[in-house]
matplotlib code that plots the C-alpha trace (Angstrom):
import matplotlib.pyplot as plt

x = [98.1, 100.5, 103.3, 106.6, 109.7, 111.9, 109.2, 106.4, 103.7, 103.3, 100.3, 99.0, 96.4, 94.8, 91.6, 89.0, 87.5, 85.7, 85.3, 83.9, 80.6, 82.4, 84.9, 84.5, 83.3, 84.2, 82.6, 83.8, 82.2, 82.4, 85.4, 84.7, 87.4, 87.2, 89.2, 89.6, 88.3, 91.8, 93.4, 90.6, 92.0, 95.4, 93.9, 91.3, 91.5, 94.0, 93.8, 95.2, 96.3, 97.4, 100.4, 101.9, 105.2, 106.9, 107.4, 106.7, 103.3, 102.4, 99.9, 100.6, 99.3, 98.8, 98.1, 97.7, 98.2, 101.8, 104.4, 107.5, 108.4, 111.5, 114.2, 113.3, 109.6, 108.4, 107.1, 105.7, 104.9, 101.6]
y = [11.3, 11.3, 9.1, 10.6, 10.2, 7.2, 5.0, 5.6, 7.9, 11.1, 12.6, 15.8, 18.3, 20.8, 22.8, 21.1, 23.4, 20.5, 16.8, 13.7, 12.1, 8.9, 10.5, 9.6, 12.3, 12.3, 15.0, 15.9, 19.0, 21.6, 20.0, 18.2, 15.9, 14.5, 11.4, 10.1, 6.6, 5.4, 6.6, 5.3, 1.8, 3.1, 5.4, 3.2, 3.4, 6.4, 9.1, 12.7, 14.7, 18.3, 18.7, 21.9, 21.7, 25.0, 26.8, 23.7, 22.7, 19.8, 17.2, 13.7, 10.9, 7.5, 5.0, 1.3, 0.4, 1.7, -1.1, 1.2, 4.9, 6.6, 7.8, 11.5, 10.7, 12.4, 9.3, 5.9, 2.4, 0.5]
z = [-45.8, -48.7, -50.1, -49.1, -47.0, -46.4, -44.8, -47.3, -45.9, -44.0, -42.2, -43.7, -42.5, -44.8, -45.2, -47.3, -49.9, -51.5, -50.9, -52.6, -51.6, -50.7, -48.4, -44.7, -42.4, -38.7, -36.4, -32.9, -31.4, -34.2, -35.9, -39.2, -40.5, -44.1, -44.9, -48.4, -49.0, -50.0, -46.7, -44.5, -44.3, -43.1, -40.5, -38.9, -35.1, -35.2, -32.6, -33.0, -30.0, -29.9, -27.6, -26.2, -24.3, -23.5, -26.8, -28.9, -30.2, -32.4, -33.4, -32.2, -34.5, -32.7, -35.4, -34.4, -38.1, -38.3, -38.6, -38.7, -38.5, -39.9, -37.6, -37.9, -37.4, -40.6, -42.3, -41.5, -43.0, -42.7]

ax = plt.figure().add_subplot(projection="3d")
ax.plot(x, y, z, "-o")
ax.set_aspect("equal")
plt.show()
């Protein structure tokens, strides 16, 4: 998660080459997800789905903490 866009924040995914001891670790099967301590309060209860429709593929973030999302869907407010 990073600050950007017209609504404030955007979801970001990246490979973690290193992490802090206080980062939150979530494990599902063989997938390890590191979440920084600052972002954890904004992402609590969020689910992430991978959707493939025809030629389009995307991650769908469903966050119960969102209060608004910009028109293009690139950023959100909590």
